[in-house]
N, C-alpha and C positions, 0 to 999 in steps of 0.2 A: 666588407662581405656582411651580407646575412648570414643568421643562424639558418633557414633554409637553405641560401646558396652551399653554406660548408658543407650542410648533412648532405645535399645532392651530389656535392665533387667527392665526399666520401664513398656513399654508394657506389660513383664508379669506380673505387681502386679496389671494389668485393672486401675490404675488409670489415669486418664484424666488430659492432661498436653497440653499445646502449646508451641511453638517455643521457645517464650522470656523464659518460666520457664526454660524448658531445657538447655539455653543457660548459665542462671547466675546458675541453679544446676552443672553444669560439669566443670564453670572458677571456681566458690568458691570450687568444689571438687579439680582441678587441681592445685590451687595454694594455698591451705589450709587455706584459710577466713573463719572467722566464716562464717554465713548467717543470714541476720537479715530477717523476715518475719513479715509483717504488713497487718492489713485489718479489716475486724470487725468480729465479733464474729459467729463462723459456715461457716465460708468460705473454711475452708480444713486447714489452715497452720498447727495444730499438726500434719495431715496425714502425711503431706508433709516428716517433720525427721521419719514420720512410714516407709513409701514406700522407702526412701534412703535409710534405714537399710537392709529391704527387699531385694531391687534391690544389695545394695554391698554385703551380706550376710554378714553383720556385727551385732553386738550384741545392742540392743537399754538402753541405758541409760537415764533416766527423771528425769528431774530436777521443780519438780512443785512449781513454785512461788505466796508466798499470802507476805502480808502485818507482816512485823516481822521477815522473814523471817534471820537468821544468819549465821556464820560460821560451828557453831557444826551442823546445821541439813546439809547442801551444801556441807561441807568441809571437816571435820573431827568433830573426841570428841574421846577423853580420855574414856578409857572402868575405870572407877575411880572403882566399887566394886571391880574388878579384881587389879587395884592398892592397892587397900586398903588392900586384904587378901595378896599380898607380902609384903607387910609392915609389917604385922602381923606375918607373917610365917618368915620374917629374921631379928625381930627385935634384937639381939645380933650381928648382925653383924658390924664389926666396920669400912668396908669399904661403908661408908654413902656417897661418890659421885660415887662409881660404881653401890650403889642400886638405885639413883637418875636416875642416865643415863638410866639404866637399865628397870625403870619405864617409859619409856620417849621413846619407842623404838614402833619396829613394830608389837610387842606382843601385845600388849596395845592401838593400836589403830586403830578406829572403822573405814571404810572411808566411805563414804556418798558421793553422784552422784560425784560432780567433780573432788575430790582425784581419785575414782574410776575411772573413765574415762580414769584420764594420766597416771594410773599407769597401767592399764591394759596392756597385753604382745601383745596382737590382736587390730588393731583399733575399735574404737566403733565408732556408732552417738550417739552424747550426745544433746539432746534436752532440751531447758532452755525454758520452756513454762511459756507464760504470765510474763515475764521480765517486763511490765508495774506494775503489782500488788506488786511487790519489794520493798523495799526502795529505795532510790535514795544513801544511803551509799554502800547497797549491789552492786547496778547497780556499781560505782567505784570499789569496792572491785573485781569485775570482770574481770576489766582492765587486770591484770596483766595474767590472763587465756590465755582472750581474743587475744591479743598482742605475748607475748612471752612464750606461752605454758607451764607456769611453776604457782607453787602454791607457797607461803612462808606459813612455818608452826612454829610457834617461837622455840620451842624446836627440832624442828630437820632443820632447815633451810629451802633452797631452793629444792624444789621437780618436776624434768622436767621432762616433758612425755616421756615414753616409747615409745609409737604410739602417732601419731597426731589426735588425735579425728575428724571426722565430726561434726561441733560447728552449730546448728539450734537455734537460738533463736524467738520466736513467743512475738507479742505485740499486744491488741486490737487498742491499744492510750488510755487507759484508764490515761493515764498522758505523758507528754513528754519525749521522751529520750534523754539522755545527747550528745552531738556533739560528746565528745571524744570516747563513747560505738561506737555512728554512723561509727566513721570516720574507725573502726576498723573491719567492717563487710562489705561483700556484701549487697545486698539490692535488696526484690520482694517482690511488693505488689499485693495482689491477694483481686479480687474483688467481688461480688458475680457473679455466672456462669449467660451467657444467656441463650436467650430458647434451642439454640445447642448444650451447652456444658451441660446445665442442661439433655436435654435427653440422651447424650450421656452418662452423669455419671448413669442415672436411665436404660440407655439399658445396660451397661455394669455389674452393682453393683447387675440388680432382673433381669437376662434375663429369669424367667419364668413367670410373667405377662404380659399381652396383651399389645402389642403398644400401641392400642390405646389411653390403658386407659393411661399410661405411658407418650402419648401427651397430653393429657389432666389433666396429674397431674404437669408436666413441666408449661403447657399454664396458670393455675392456680396458679401455686406458685407465676410469672414472675407478673401475676397481683396482688398477696397480697403486694408483695415486693415495687411493686410501691405504692401502698395506704397510702397515710399522716397521717391516722389515726389509723395505728399500733401502740402500744408500742414496737413490736421487729421483727424485718422483719425474717420469716421462715429461718433458714440455711439446709445447702445439706444434714444434717444428719437428719431431720427432712422431706424433701423433698422423702426422701426415708424410713423415719416408715408409711408417711403417704401413699405411692404407697405400702407399705407391708401390711397396715393393712386393705386398701381397696381389697387388693387381697385376704387375709383371708378370709375375710366376703365374699366373693363369689361376691363383686360386680365389675362390669365390663365397668359401664358407671357412671363418675359423674356427677350425678343430684344433685339438691339441697338441696336432705334430704340425701344424704349420704355426703354431706360434712356437714351437722350439723350432723352427726352423729357419726363423723370421725372427726370434726374438733381439739379435743383435741391432735392430735396427731399432728396437725404443728401448731397451736395457743396456746400459753403453759402460758398465763394468764387469769387471768377473762377477763380483759379491752379490750384486742384484741378479746375473744370468742364475747364480745358484741358489740362489735364493725363490725363482720363482719356481724349485720345484717343491721347496717349504707350501708354496702358493695353491698347490694342486690345479685344477680345473677352473679356469677361472666361466661364471655363469653366463650363458648367454640370456 
């Protein structure tokens, strides 16, 4: 795929990107390098993997990371109930070695996202979401996959990729990631959008909302993000939800009353709702 073809395919997804992002995506894809994306929660990191799957016409395989994630949930697990049933059925079989070998075959193997992605006959987009929430041990476990595009299963051996997935890892920087992982990845940082990009997103995603309201929402979101008193800055998703909520209510002007009535769509904890009173009116 050429750079121009990727650009054309991304344009069809209605995703708003810049030249830097396009270049990083193209080079990572062309070189077969995993892509590590960092940024604050809600800036659209996960969305990059989704739009790349759509742009490339590939299935999306997602692994959601969390504390305590291990191989059995990420890579593979044996179907113990089916194995036990097979043992009971073959109790009289003399060739125990053959039975043991058959129990650890594909027939009893449950593929989890990592194994599924490299055993797929067609290339997929593999999203390893919020890797910073997983333990350091799991991060180290990923290195073989990221560098060699293979995994090791003790009972089977090394499983090499049938097709090379486009791997996207995201991180909110809840903890530092190892240099070993970073070395194996291309890197992209996504920040909150500026006024121009925010408005472009609103226009693409909500074409039926009046433009005056979209401009007011984009401007208000920028002011809220710059406020030091808020515990959590509004994300892009919350910007879209807010504009859609205002439009659904038939509100065409972002007045102080409209802001108070719909603040729960953009601020998601009570402390920030109370802090909104301290900010006073958001300037048009």
